[in-house]
NUKOL-238514 format. One record per residue: residue in one letter; x, y, z of N, C-alpha, C, O in turn. Coordinates in steps of 0.1 Angstrom, whole numbers, plus 5000, padded with zeros to 4 digits. Layout:
AXYZXYZXYZXYZ;...
END
This chain:
X034616437831034016487819035016477807036216517809;X034516447796035316427784034816517772033616537771;X035716577765035416637752035316537742036416477738;X034216507736034116407726034316457712034916387704;X033916577709034016627695034216777696033716847704;X035016827686035316977684034817007670035216947661;X034117117669033717167656034117307655033817387664;X034817347644035317487642034917537629034917467619;X034517667629034017737617034817867616034917947625;X035217887603035718027599037018067606037318187606;X037817977611039118017617040217977608040617857607;X040818067601041918047592041617927582040617937576;X042417827582042117717573041017627578040517537571;X040717637591039717557597038317617594037617677602;X037917607581036717677577035517607582034517667587;X035517467581034317397586034817247589034717167581;X035317227601035917097604035317047617034717117625;X035416907618034916837629036016737633036516667625;X036316737646037416657651036916587664036516647674;X037016447663036616367675037916347683039016337678;X037716347696038916327705038816197712037716147715;X040016137714040116017722040016047737040216167741;X039615947745039515977759040816027766040816097775;X041915977760043216007766044116097758044316207761;X044616037747045516117738045116107724044816007719;X045016227718044716237703046016297697046516397701;X046416227686047616267679047316327665046616267657;X047716457663047416527651048616527642049716567646;X048416477630049516467620049016527607047916557605;X050016557598049716617585050916697580051816717587;X050816727568051916807561052016947568051116987575;X053017017564053217157569052017237563051517217552;X051617337571050617437568049317367565048517407556;X049017267573047717197571046717227582045617177582;X047017327591046117377601046217317615045417347623;X047317237617047517177630047717287641047117277652;X048517387638048817497648047517577650047317627661;X046717587640045417667641044517607652043817677659;X044517477652043717407662044117447676043317487685;X045417447679045917497692045617637694045217677705;X045817727684045617867685044217907689044017997696;X043217847683041817887686041417857700040717927707;X042017747705041817717720042517817728041917857739;X043617857724044417957732043618097732043518157742;X043118137720042318257720041118257729040818357736;X040318147728039118147736039418137751038718197759;X040418057754040718037768041318157775041218187787;X042118237767042818357772042018477769042318587773;X040918467762040018577757040918677749040718797751;X041718627741042518717732041618747719041118647713;X041518867716040718907704041318857691042518837690;X040418837681040818787668040918907659040419017662;X041618887648041818987638041118947625040718837623;X041019047616040419007603041118897596040518807590;X042518887597043318787591043018647597043318547591;X042318637609042018517615040818447609040518327611;X040018527602038818477595039218397583040118427576;X038518287580038718207568038618297556037818387555;X039518277546039518367534038218367527037818477523;X037518257526036218257519035118337527034118377521;X035318357540034318437547034518587547033618657551;X035618637542035918777541034818847532034418957535;X034418777522033418837513032118857519031218927514;X031818777530030618787537030318927544029218967545;X031418997547031319137552030619227541029819307544;X031019207529030519287518029019247516028119337514;X028719117517027319077515026419127526025319167523;X026919137538026119187549025919337547024819387550;X026919407543026719557540025719577530024919667531;X025819507519024819517508023419497513022519567509;X023219387521021919357527021419477535020219507535;X022319537543021919647552021519767543020519827546;X022319797533022019917524020719887516020019987512;X020319757514019119727507017919727516016819707512;X018119767529017019777538016619647544015519637550;X017419537544017019417550017019427565017619517571;X016319337572016219337586017619307593018419237587;X017719367605019019347612019319197614020519157614;X018319117616018518977619019118907607020018817608;X018718947595019318887583020818937581021618867577;X021019067583022319127582023319057592024419017588;X022819037604023618967614023918827610025018767612;X023018757604023218617599024218607588024918507587;X024318717580025318717569026718747574027718707568;X026818817585028118857590028918727595028318647602;X030118717591030918597596031218607611031418717616;X031318487617031818477631032718367631032718277623;X033618367641034518247644033918167655033718217666;X033618037652032917957662033717827665034317777657;X033517787677034017657682032917597691032517647701;X032517477687031517397694032217277700033017207694;X031817247713032317127720031217037724030217087730;X031316907720030316807725030916747738032016687737;X030316757749030816707762030016587767028816587766;X030716497772030116377779030516387794031616377798;X029416407802029716427816029116317825028716327836;X029216197819028616077826029316057839028716017849;X030616087840031416067853031016177863031516157875;X030316277859030016387868028616397873028116497878;X027816297870026316307873026116317888025016367892;X027016287897026816307911027416437916027216467928;X028016507907028616637912028716727899029816737893;X027616797896027616887885028517007886029317047877;X028417077898029217197900029017297889027817327886;X030017347883029917457873029217397860028817477852;X029117267859028417207848026917257847026317257836;X026417297858025017337858024717447849023617467844;X025717527846025517637837025317597822024917677814;X025717467820025717417806024717307803024617257792;X024017267814023017157812021617217812021117267822;X021017217801019717287799018617197795017417237793;X018917067793017816977789017116917801017616947813;X016016857799015316797811015316647811014616587819;X016216587803016316447802017316397812018516417811;X016816327823017716277834018716177829019816157835;X018416107818019315997813020316057804021315987801;X020116177799021116227790022316277797022216357807;X023516247792024716287799025716357789026916357790;X025116427779025816497769025216637767024016657768;X026116737765025716867762026616937752027716877749;X026217047747027117117737027317257741026417327747;X028517307739028917447742029417507729030217447722;X028917627726029317697714029917827719029217907725;X031217857715031817977718032018047705032517997695;X031618177704031718257692032418387694032418447705;X033118427684033618567683032818637672033018617660;X031818717676030818767667030518917670031018967680;X029818977661029419117663028519127676027619047678;X028819227684028119257696026619287693026319337682;X025719257702024319297700024219447698024819527706;X023319487689023019627687024119707681024119837682;X025119647674026219727669026319727654027319757648;X025219687647025319677633025519817627026319837618;X024719917632024820057627026320107629026820167619;X026820087641028220137643029220067635030220127630;X029019937633030019867625030119907610031219917604;X028919947605028919977591028720127588028520177577;X028920207599028720357597029620417587030820377587;X029120507579029920577569030420487557031220537549;X030020367557030320277546029220277536028120227539;X029420337524028320367515028020247506026820227502;X029020167503028720037495030019957497031019997503;X029819827493030919727495032219767487033219707489;X032019857477033219897470033820027475034720087469;X033420067487033920187493035420177495035920067498;X036120277491037620277493038020237507037520277517;X039020147507039520097520038520027528038620027540;X037519967521036519887528037119787538036719777550;X038019707532038619597540039419657552039419597563;X040119767550040819827560039919877571040319867583;X038819937568037819977578037319867586037219867598;X037019757579036519637586037619587596037319547607;X038819577591039919537599040019617612040219567623;X039919747611040019837623038919817633039019827645;X037719787627036519787636036219647643035619647653;X036819547637036519407643036919407658036019357666;X038019457663038419447677037419527686037319497698;X036819627681035919717689034519667689033719687698;X034019617678032619577676032319427678031219387679;X033419347678033219207679033619167694034419227700;X032919067699033219017712032918867713032318807704;X033218807725033018667727031518647732031018727740;X031018537727029618497732029718347734030318267726;X029118297745029118157748027718107752027018177760;X027317997745025917947748026017797750026817727745;X025117757759024917607760023717567751022817637749;X023917447745022917397736022417257740023217177743;X021117237739020517107741020817027729020217057718;X021616917730021916837718020716767712020716717701;X019616747720018416687715017416787709016516757701;X017616917712016817027706017717147704017917227713;X018317157692019317257690018817407691019517497692;X017417417691016817547693016817587707016617707710;X017017497716017017527730018417567735019317477736;X018617687737019917747740019817837752018817887756;X021017857758021117947770022418017770023517947770;X022518147771023718227772024318207786023618197796;X025618217786026318217799027618297798027918347787;X028418307808029618387808030818297804030918177807;X031718367797032918297793033718247805034418137804;X033618317816034318267828033818137833034618057838;X032618107831032017977834032717867826033017757831;X032917897813033617797804035017777809035517657810;X035717887813037117867818037217797831038217727833;X036117797839036117727851035817577849036217487856;X035017557838034617417834035717337828036017227831;X036417407819037517337811038817417812038917537808;X039717357819041117427820041917387807041917277803;X042517487801043317467789044717517791044917627795;X045717427788047117467789047817417777047417337769;X049017477775049817457763051317437766051817507774;X051917347759053317337759053717357744053617267736;X054317477742054517527728055617457722056517397728;X055617457708056717397701058017477703059117417704;X058017607703059217687705059517697720058917787727;X060417617725060717617739062117687742062517687754;X062817727732064017817733065117747741065917807747;X065117617741066117547749067517557743068517537750;X067617587730068917597724069317747721070217777714;X068517837728068817987726069818027737069518027749;X071018047733072118077743071918217749072618247758;X071018297743070818437749070018427761069918527769;X069318317764068418307775069218237787069818127784;X069218287798069918237810069418097813068218067811;X070318017818069917877820068817857830068117757830;X068717957840067717937850066417997846065417987853;X066318067834065018127830064018027826062818037830;X064417917819063417827813062817737824061617747826;X063617667832063017587842062717657856061917607863;X063517767858063217837870061817897871061217897882;X061317937859059917987859058917877862057917907868;X059217757857058317647860058317617874057217597880;X059517617881059617587895058817697903058217667913;X059017817898058317927905056817917905056117937915;X056317867893054817847892054417737901053317747907;X055117627902054817517911054717567925053817537933;X055717657929055717707943054517797945053817787956;X054117887936053017977937051717897939050917937947;X051517797932050317717933050317637946049217617952;X051417597951051517537964051117627975050717587986;X051317757973051017857984049517897985049117957995;X048717857975047317897975046617827987046917707990;X045617887992044717828002044017707997043617618005;X043717707984042917597978043817477974043317377970;X045117497976046017387973045917267983045417297994;X046217147979046117037988047017068000048017137999;X046717008012047417038024048917008023049717078028;X049216888017050616858017051416958009052616978011;X050817017998051517117991051717237999052817307999;X050717278006050817398015051817388025052617478029;X052017258031053017238041054417258036055217308042;X054617198024055917218017056217358015057417408016;X055217438010055417578008055717658020056617738020;X055117618031055317688044056817658049057417748054;X057217538047058617498051059617588043060617628049;X059417608030060217688022060217838028061317898029;X059017888031058918018036059718038049060318138052;X059617928058060317938071061917948068062518028075;X062417878058063817888055064118028051065118078055;X063318088043063518218038063418318049064218418049;X062518298059062418398070063718398078064118498083;X064318278080065518268088066618348080067418418087;X066618338067067618418059067318568061068218648062;X066018598061065618738062066118808075066518918076;X066018728086066518778099068018818099068418918104;X068718728093070218758092070418878083071318958086;X069718888072069819008063069419138070070119238069;X068419128078067919258085068919308095068919428098;X069719218101070719258111072119278105072519388102;X072819168103074219178099074419238085075219328083;X073619188075073819228061073519368059074219448053;X072319418065071919558062072819658070073019768065;X073419618081074319708088075619728080076119838080;X076019628073077219638064076919728052077719808048;X075719708047075319788035075219938039075620028032;X074619958051074420098056075820168057075920288055;X076820098061078120158063078720198049079620288049;X078220148038078720188025078120318020078520378010;X076920358027076220478022076620598030076420598042;X077220698024077720818031076520898035075520908029;X076620968046075621068051075521178040076521218035;X074321228038074121328028074821458031075221538022;X075121488044075721608048077221618043077721728041;X077721498041079121498035079121558021080121628017;X078021548014077921598001077921748001078321817991;X077521808012077521958014076622028005076722148002;X075521958001074622027992073422078000072821998008;X073122207999072022268007070722188006070322157995;X070022168017068722108018068721958018067721888019;X069921898018070021748018070621698031070921578032;X070721778041071421738053070421668063070821598072;X069121698061068121648071067821498069067821418079;X067521448057067021308056068121208060069321238057;X067721108067068621008071068120868064067020828067;X069020808057068620688049069020558057070020558064;X068220458055068520328059068220228048067720268038;X068620108050068420008039067519888044067519858056;X066819828035065919718038066019618026065719658015;X066619498028066719398017065719288020065819228031;X064819268011063719168013063919048004064419057992;X063518938009063518808001062118748002061418768011;X061818677991060618587992061018467984061818467974;X060418357988060718227982060518217967061218157959;X059418287962059018277948060118347940060518287929;X060618457944061718527937063018447937063718437927;X063318387948064518307949064518197939065418167932;X063318127939063218007930063318057915064017987908;X062518157912062518197898063718257893064218227882;X064318347901065518427896066818357899067818387893;X066918277910068218237915068418087916069418037922;X067418007911067517867913067917807899067217827889;X068917727900069417657888069217507889069317447900;X068917437878068817297878070217237875070817267864;X070817167884072117107882072116957882071116897887;X073016897875073116757874074316697882075416747880;X074016607892075016557900075916457893075416367886;X077216477894078116377888079016317899078716347911;X079916237896080816177906081716277912082016387907;X082216237924083216317932082716457935083516557936;X081416467937080816597942080716707932080316817935;X080916667919080816767908079416777903078716677901;X078916907902077616927896077817007883078617097882;X077016977873077117047860075817127858074717087862;X075917237851074717327848073717257839074117157832;X072517307839071517247831071917247816071617147809;X072617357812072917367798074017267793074217247781;X074617197803075617097799074916967795075616877790;X073616957798072916837794072416847780072316967775;X072216737773071716747759070416817757069616817767;X070216867745068916937743067716847744066616887748;X067916717740066816627741066416597755065216597758;X067316577764067016557778066416677784065416667792;X066916797781066316927786064916937781064016987788;X064616907768063316917763062316827770061216867774;X062716707773061916607780061616657794060516647799;X062716707801062516757814061516877814060716887823;X061716957804060817077803059417037802058517087809;X059116937794057716887792057216827805056116857809;X058016747811057616677824057316777835056316767842;X058216877836058016987846056717057843055917087853;X056517087831055217167828054017077831053017127836;X054016957827052916867830052616857845051516867850;X053716847853053616847868053016987873052216987881;X053517097867053017227871051617247867050817287876;X051117197856049717217852048817127861047717167864;X049417007864048616927874048516997887047416987893;X049517057892049517127905048517247904047817277914;X048517317893047617427891046217377891045317437898;X045917267885044617207885044217177899043117207904;X045117117907044817077921044517197929043717197938;X045217317926045117427935044017527931043817627939;X043417507920042217587916041117577927040817477931;X040617697930039517697940038317607935037717537943;X038017627922037017537916037717447906038217497896;X037817327909038617237900037717207887036517177888;X038417227876037717207863037317067861037816967867;X036217047853035716917851036516847840036416727838;X037216927832038116867822039316957820039317077822;X040416897818041716967816042316917803042716807802;X042317007793042916977780044317037779044417157781;X045316957775046617007774047116987760047116867755;X047517087753048117077739049617067741050317147747;X050216967734051716957734052116957719051816867711;X052817067716053217087702054617027699055617067707;X054816947690056016887685057016847696058016897698;X056516747704057416707715058716637711059616617719;X058716607698059916537693061216627692062216567689;X061116757694062216847693063416797701063316777713;X064516767694065816727700065816577706066816537711;X064616507705064616377711065016277700064516277689;X065816177704066116077695064915977693064015977701;X064915907681063715837678063115737689061915737691;X064015667695063515577706062815657717061815607723;X063415767721062815847731061415907727060515917735;X061315937714060015987709058915877711057815907715;X059315757707058415637708058015617723056815597726;X058915617732058615597746057715707751056815687759;X058015837747057215947752055715927749054915947757;X055415897736054015887732053315767739052115767742;X054115657741053515547748053315577763052315527769;X054115657769054115667784053315797788053115817800;X052915877778052316007781051215997791051216067802;X050215917788049115907797049415837810048715857820;X050415757810050915687823051315797833051215777845;X051915907828052316017837051016067844051116087856;X050016097836048716147842048216047853047716087863;X048215917850047815817859048615807872048115787883;X049915837870050815837881050515957891050415937903;X050316067885049916187893048616157900048416197912;X047616097893046416067899046515977912046015997922;X047315867910047415767920048415807932048115777943;X049415877929050415907939050316047945050716067957;X049716137938049616277943048216337944048016447949;X047216257941045816307941044916207948043716217947;X045516117956044616027964043815937956042715897961;X044215917944043415827935042215897928041515837920;X042016027931041016107924041516137910042516197908;X040716107900041116117886041416257882040616347885;X042616267876042916397869042216387855042716317847;X041216467853040416447840041116517828040516617823;X042316467825043116537814042916467801042916337801;X042916537790043016487777044116557770044216687770;X045016487763046116537756045816547741045316457735;X046216657735046316667721047716697717048316807720;X048316607710049716617706049816637691049216557683;X050416747687050616777672052116737669053016777677;X052316677658053716627655054016617641053116607632;X055316627638055816597624056716467625057416437615;X056616397636057516287638056816157633055816117637;X057516087624057015957620057115857631056215767632;X058015867640058115777651057015797661056515697666;X056615917664055415937673054115897666053315827671;X054015937653052715907646052515757644051415707646;X053615677641053515537639053515457652053015347652;X053915517663053915447676052615467683052215387692;X051915577680050615607687049615497683049715437672;X048615487691047515397688046915437675046615557673;X046615347666046015377653044815457654044515547646;X043915427664042615487665042815637670041915717668;X044015677675044115807680044615907670044716027673;X044915867657045415947647044316037641043315977637;X044616167639043716257632044616317621045616387624;X044216307609045116347597044516477592043316487587;X045316577592044916707586045416727572046616707569;X044516757563044816767549044216897543043116927546;X045116967536044617097530044317077515045117017508;X043217127511042817117497042217247492041717327500;X042117257479041517377473042617487469043817467472;X042117587463043017697459042317827462041117837463;X043217937463042618067466041818077478042218017489;X040618137477039718147489039118017492038418007503;X039217917484038617787487039617697494039217577498;X040817737497041817657504041317637518041017737525;X041317517523040817487536041317347541041817267533;X041217327554041617207560040517107561039317137564;X040816977558039816867561040516777571041716747570;X039716727580040316637590039816497588038516467587;X040716397587040416257585040616187598041616207605;X039616097601039616027614039915877612039015807607;X041115837615041415687613040515607622040115487619;X040015657633039215587643037915547636037315447638;X037315647628036115617621036315527609035515437607;X037315557601037515487588037915337590037415257582;X038615307601039115177602038515097613039014997617;X037315147618036615067627035514977621034614927627;X035514977608034614887600035214747599036414727596;X034414647602034914507603035614467590036614397591;X035214517578035814467566037214527564038014487556;X037614627573038914687572039914637583041014687584;X039514537591040314487602041714437597042714467603;X041714357587042914297582043914407577045114397581;X043414497569044214607565044714697576045914727577;X043814717586044214807597045414737605046314807608;X045214607608046314537616047614537608048614567614;X047514517595048814507587049414647587050614657589;X048614747583049214877581049814927594050914987594;X049114917606049714967618051014897622051914957626;X051014767620052314697623053414737613054514757617;X053014757601054014797591054614937594055814957594;X053715027597054115167600055015167613056015237613;X054615087623055415087635056815027633057715077638;X056914927624058214867622059114947613060314957615;X058515007602059315077592059415227594060315287589;X058515287602058515427604058415507591059015607590;X057615457582057515527569056615657572055915667581;X056815757563056315887566055215927557055116047552;X054315837554053115867545052315987550051716057543;X052215997564051316097570051816237566051016337566;X053116257563053716387561054116417547054616527544;X054016317538054516327524053616407515052416417517;X054216467505053416537494052916437484051816447479;X053816337481053516227472054216107477055116107486;X053815987471054515867476054715767464054015777454;X055715687465056015577456056115447464056915437473;X055315347460055415217467056115127457055715117445;X057115057462057914967453058014827459057614797470;X058614737450058714597454059814567464059614507474;X061014617461062214577469063314677469063214787464;X064514627474065614717476066214767463066814877462;X066114697451066714737439066014867434066714967431;X064714877434064014997430064215107440064315227437;X064315067453064515177464065915247462065915367463;X066915167459068215227457068315317444068915417444;X067615267433067715337421066715447419066815527410;X065715457428064615557426065115697425064615777417;X066015737434066515877433067115907420067016017415;X067815807414068415827401067415837390067515917380;X066315757391065215767382064615907382064415967371;X064415957394063816097395064716197389064316297383;X066016187392067016277387067116277372067116377366;X067116157366067116147351065916197345065916257334;X064716177351063516227346063516377345062916437337;X064116437355064316587356062916657356062716747349;X062016607365060716677367060716747380060916697391;X060616887379060716967391059716937401060016947413;X058516897397057516867407057816747416057316737427;X058716667412059216557420060416587428060516557440;X061416657421062616687428062516787439063316797448;X061416877438061216977448060216947459059917027467;X059616827458058616787468059116677477060116607474;X058416657487058716547497058016427492056816407494;X058716337485058216217479058716097488059916077489;X057816037494058115917503058115787495057215757488;X059315717496059415587489059215477499060015467509;X058315387497057915287506058115147500057515117489;X059015067506059314937501058314837507058314817519;X057414777499056314707504056114567498055614477504;X056614547485056514417479055114397472054114457477;X055114327461053914307454052814227461051614247458;X053214147471052214067478051414137488050414087493;X051914257492051314327503050814467500050114537508;X051114517488050714657484049214677485048814787488;X048414577482046914597482046414637496045314697497;X047114607507046714647520046714797522045914847530;X047414867513047615017514046615087506046515207507;X045815017497045015097487044015187494043915307491;X043215127504042215217511042915317520042415427521;X044015287525044815377534045215497525045115617530;X045715477513046115577504045015667500045115787499;X043815607498042615677495042215767507041815887505;X042315717519042015787531042915917532042516027535;X044215897529045216007529045016107517045516217518;X044316057507044216137494045616177490045916287485;X046516087491047916107488048216047474048015937471;X048716137465049016097451050115997452051216027456;X049915867448050815767450051015677437050015637431;X052215647434052515557423052915427429053915417437;X052315317425052515177430053215107419052615067409;X054515077421055315007411055514867415056014837426;X055014777406055014637410055414547397055714607387;X055614417399056014337388054914257382053914227389;X055014227369053914157362053814017366052713957366;X054913947371054913817376054113717367053213657372;X054613707355053913617345054213467349055213437354;X053113387347053213237350052613157339051813217331;X052913027338052312937329052012807336052712767346;X051012737331050612617338051612497335052112487324;X051912427346052712307344052112187352051512207363;X052112067346051611957353052611907364053811897361;X052111887376053011827386052211707393051111677389;X052911637402052311527409051111577417050211497419;X051011697421049911747428048911827420048011897425;X049011807407048111877398048711997390050012007390;X047912077385048412197377048912297386048212347396;X050112347384050712457391051212557381051612527370;X051112687386051612797377053012837381053312877393;X053912827371055312847374055712977367055213017357;X056813037372057313167366057813137352058413037349;X057613237343058113227329058213367323057813457329;X058813367311058813497304057413537300056513457299;X057313667298055913727296055313667283054113647283;X056113657272055513607259055013467260054113427252;X055413387270054913257272053913247283053213147285;X053713357290052813357302051313347299050913387288;X050613287308049213277307048513357318047413407316;X049113367330048513427341049513527348050713527345;X049013607357049813677366049513637381048313617384;X050513617389050313577403050413697412050413677425;X050613817407050813937416049513977422048514017416;X049413967436048213997443047814137443046714177443;X048914227442048614367441047814407428046914487429;X048214337417047514367404046114307405045114367401;X046014177410044714117411043714197420042614207416;X044214247431043314327440043014457433041914507435;X043914517426043714647419042514637410041614717410;X042514527402041414517392040214427397039314397389;X040314397410039214327417038814207409037614187406;X039814117406039513997398039013887407039713847417;X037713847405037113747414036713617407036613617394;X036613507414036113387408034613377409034013477413;X034113267405032613257405032013257418030813287420;X032813237429032313247443032513377449032213397461;X033013477441033313607447034613617454034813727461;X035413517454036713527461037813577451037713567439;X038813637457039913687449040613567442040913467448;X040913587429041613477422043113477426043713577430;X043713357425045113337428045913377416047013427417;X045413347404046013377391045013447382043813397382;X045413547374044513617366045113617351046313617350;X044213607342044613607328045613717324045313837326;X046713677319047813777316047413867305047713987305;X046813817295046413897283045414007288045614127283;X044513977297043614077302044314187309044014307307;X045314147317046014247325046914337316047014457318;X047514277306048414357297047614447287048114537282;X046314417286045514497277044914627284044314707278;X045114637297044614747304045314877300046514887298;X044414977298044915107294045315197306045215157317;X045715327302046115417313045015447323045315447335;X043815467318042715497327042415387337042015407348;X042615257332042315147341043315137352043015087363;X044515197350045615187360045515307370046415317379;X044515397369044415507378043115497386042015477380;X043215507399042015507407042215617418043015607427;X041415717416041515837425042915897425043315947414;X043515897436044915957437046015857436047115897438;X045715737431046815637430046815577416045815567409;X048015537412048215467399049115347401050115357409;X048815237394049615127394050415117381050015157371;X051715077383052615057371053214927371053914887381;X053114847361053814717360054414717345054114797337;X055214617343056014607331055114607318054114547317;X055614687308054914697295056114687285057214697288;X055714677272056714667262057514797261057014907262;X058814777260059714887257059414927243059114847234;X059515057240059015107227059515037215058714997206;X060815027214061414967201061714817202061814747192;X061914767214062314627216061214527214061414417211;X059914577215058814487213058814367221058414257217;X059214377234059114267243059014327257059314447259;X058614247267058314297280059014207291059114087290;X059514277301060114207312059114157322058014207323;X059514047329058613997340058814067353057914077361;X060114107355060414167368061114297365061414337353;X061514377375062214497373063614477366063914547357;X064314377371065614347365065514307350066314357342;X064514227347064314197333064014327325064614347314;X063114407330062814527322064014627321064214687310;X064814637331065914717331067014667320067514747313;X067114537320068114477311067614497296068414527287;X066314477294065714497281065914637276066214657264;X065714737285065814877281067314917279067515017272;X068214837284069614867283070414747280071414717286;X070014677269070614547266072114557263072814457267;X072614657256074014667253074914677265076014627264;X074414727276075214737288075514597294076514577301;X074714497290074814367295075414267285075414147286;X075914327274076514247263075614157255075914057250;X074314197255073314127248073114197234072914317233;X073314107223073314167210071914157203071614237194;X071014077208069614077203069014217207069214267218;X068314277198067714407200066214407202065714507207;X065514307199064114307201063514167201064214067197;X062214157204061514027203061813927214062513957224;X061413807211061513697221062913657225063213617236;X063813677215065213637218065813737228066513697238;X065513867227065913957237065313937251065913947261;X064013897250063313867262063913757270064013757282;X064213647262064813527269066213557274066513517285;X067013637267068313667271068213757284069013737294;X067313847284067213937296066713857308067213877319;X065813757306065213677316066413597323066513577335;X067213537314068313457319069413537326069913497336;X069613657320070613747327070113797341070913807350;X068813817342068313867355068513757365068613797377;X068413627361068613527371070013527377070213477388;X070913587371072313597376072313697388073313687396;X071313777389071313877400070213837411069913927420;X069713717410068613687420069113707434068313747443;X070313667437070913677451071813807452072413827463;X071813887442072713997442072014127437072514217431;X070714137442069914247437070514387442070414487435;X070914387454071514507460072814547452073014667449;X073614447449074814477441074414537427075014627422;X073414477421072914527408072514667409072814757401;X071714707420071214847421072314937424072415047418;X073314907433074414997436075215017424075715137422;X075514917415076314937403075715047394076415137390;X074415037392073815137383073315267389072815357383;X073415267402073115387409074415477411074315597411;X075515407412076815487415077915467406078715557404;X078015357399079115327390078815357375079615427368;X077715307371077315327356076115417356075115387362;X076315527349075315627349074515647335073415707335;X075115587325074415607311073515487309073915377304;X072315507312071315397310069915467309069715577313;X068915387304067515437303066615377313066815267318;X065715457317064715417327063715317320063215357309;X063415207326062315117320061015197317060715287325;X060415167306059315247302058115257312057615367313;X057815147318056715147327056915237339056015297345;X058215247344058515337355058515477351058015567358;X059115507339059115637333057715687332057415807335;X056815607326055415647324054715677337054015777338;X055015597347054415617361054915747367054115827373;X056215767366056815887373056316017366056116117373;X056116017353055616137346054216167351053916277354;X053416057353052016077359052216137373051416227376;X053116087381053216137395053716277395053316357404;X054516317385055016457385054016557381054116677384;X052916517374051916617369051116677381050816607390;X050916797380050116867390048616857387048216897377;X047916797397046516777395045816897400046216957410;X044616937393043817047399043216997412042816887414;X043317087422042817047436041317027435040517107430;X040916917441039516877441039116857455039816797463;X037816887458037316857472036716717471035616707465;X037416617476036916487475036116447487036216507498;X035316347486034516297497035416247508036416177505;X035116277520036016217531035616077534036316007541;X034516027529034015897531034515807520033715767511;X035815787519036415717508036615567510036815487501;X036415517522036515377525035115317527034515357537;X034715237518033415187518033315057526032314997527;
END
């Protein structure tokens, strides 16, 4: 059985979200405080039956308590009052096609009569108990009652409880209540938390992994555990029993000799009792409290677990937990139809290559357990991995990425979930999808986690960009996580739809690439030239931006330069992205073709150029820039570290000012890729 979709309402930032899951591994990415942890937490609350608090309700739903009270005081029916009261809800769409021959506990959740249907829906709610409206609102005279919110906070744990219903997905009005325990038997939920305390020196080295080993032993001891597990458990018990016999004879007799008879104390009334000792062992306690993980070295030397690196310990910790959870699943009297495991931030202490291997191999671990330890019977596990790692995000399958984005202000602040699997499964996006995934995998760029982004042509702009931002002195840029991505003018257009998908405010800095026609043996060709002589632009990023087409509807190879140079500010902005290419410097009245040209024009005296404006300056800058064609990195390093008194080219300054401006938060359509 697979969980195909999760829908959540009114839990913290997850006000109204829908999340589809991959059959194997789903990777959750996004900026800090975007709701990733809340997804894990709502599953934890429902699976552990931990009560919610007022603060767990979405901010916008708090006012619904006041609306419900007002409706009650106005004499409205209880059904309407209950409808107004907020609840925290989680719905799961299940596909049980693999279980049609063995429903088991699924029978509690299948209420349709269609034999061909293999999907059902479960809705779990934390809501007001039936018949408790009067008690919940007792002594509250109006919604402005002093300490109204405080009263509501106190009453929620007493008047709210869990409710679970099965829903016919073909007839949503057809529902049936069931017990939460049935849900817990149907879907097993486990967690590997982000805080694993591996670097906390106050915790004994055997505490972390010893408890996992103890859990594995406990599950092996159950009557419902597989036979081979029970046999290993019994062998351990036999070893402990042999130790116990020795303790009961030799060891306890020696301990007894250490205890003086009470009559020696000479205290009245204490001479009659005679004490003896009994020291007991059990395998579980020995494993949990006294077993350490050691690493074998040469010449018979063993090193403690803490002597190994934190990355290795973290990976071992995760693997041990996965094995433990698998054994727990095996040992359950009623095996769950689905096992969902949340792994938070597996990248902790792992070097980049290890992070990439981990996400690639994660499901292979499950398949190994299935084939080697479960007789080939499938372990029905689905992994949800939350991460801040660019290496994990970019190495994961593109279709498995779910992007969490927070938008809005005040009570309207909430999370939106973007599904790359949906957006990039359209045939027209295949080329962009292939390019972006390869690019992300190769470069490990961090667009998924950035506050803003700058896309640039090459290494010169990349090296100088921190200096540009520093000189501009805009706090919104210097205090935010701005990702700088080197992509080149010929490929930037592949990212346009992806940036729209991320709703990431992005400045795309590219070159004007002016050309003019020249006759050649093969016909008319467009060659590079200064802007004032130019007729066309060959920059594909610019051409794609303005959707310049020929009479057949195909993208033009060259576009009229005058048309491109006449574009205003609004033309250069599309949604959350803006393009910036060379424009005239204010006083020089000429324009560069490339970044180097523009930088030289803006700072002509630094290069010993005496012309101050017009075509003469443009020609001098163009010729000077050619001196750096093969030395662009040297050019950038010189003006980044050696020479500091210079001006930012106007087109870059204009773009960075736009990027630094704080936009009012808007709720944009999630269907941004057409």
